[in-house]
N, C-alpha and C positions, 0 to 999 in steps of 0.2 A: 721235815717242813710241815707245819700245820697249814691245812688248807682253809682258806676263808672265802666268803661269798664275793669279795671284792677282786679276788685273783680272775685273771682271764682263763678261758678254756685252754688256750696254748701254754700258759705257764703250768697249769695243773698236769696237763699230758706231758710236758717236757720234765717235770719233777717226778712223775711216775707214769710210765706208759700204760699200767694197768688201768689208770683212771679213765681211758677211753671205753673200755669195755663196761665199766661201771655207768658211765654217762650214757651210753647207748642202752643199757638196761633200764635206765630211767625214761627211755623214749627219745633221747637226744640224739637222733640219727645224722645230725649235721656237724659232728665233731671234727670231721676232716676238712670242712668247707673253709676256705681262705678267710672268709668274713667272720666265721665262728671263733677263729684263733684270737681275735681283738675283742671278743664280747666277754663280759664277766659272767661268772657263774650265776650271779643273781638276775642279770638281764636275761639270760637264756632261759632260766627257771621261770621268769614271768612270762616270757614269750610263749613258752610251751605249757604253762599251767601246772608247774611242778612244784612240790613241797622242798624249798631250799633248805630247811633245816634238816630234813631226813637226808637230802643229797649230801650236805657236808659232813653230816655224822658218818655216812657210808664211806665217803672218800677218805676221811680221817682214820676209819678203821683199818683201811687197806695197808697202811703204813706199818 
């Protein structure tokens, strides 16, 4: 499954549990929070000031 910025954090982690470690490596420490499960990758990247394109590329390389 190709990961996109429109996917929620919950969808990404359910598709590949290794994604949680990658997201935490980008500084997204709230991946386990209930509210984060419904947040898109793009929304989370904006809130945390992260490079969404780099994050998506890294997540898609893990597959």
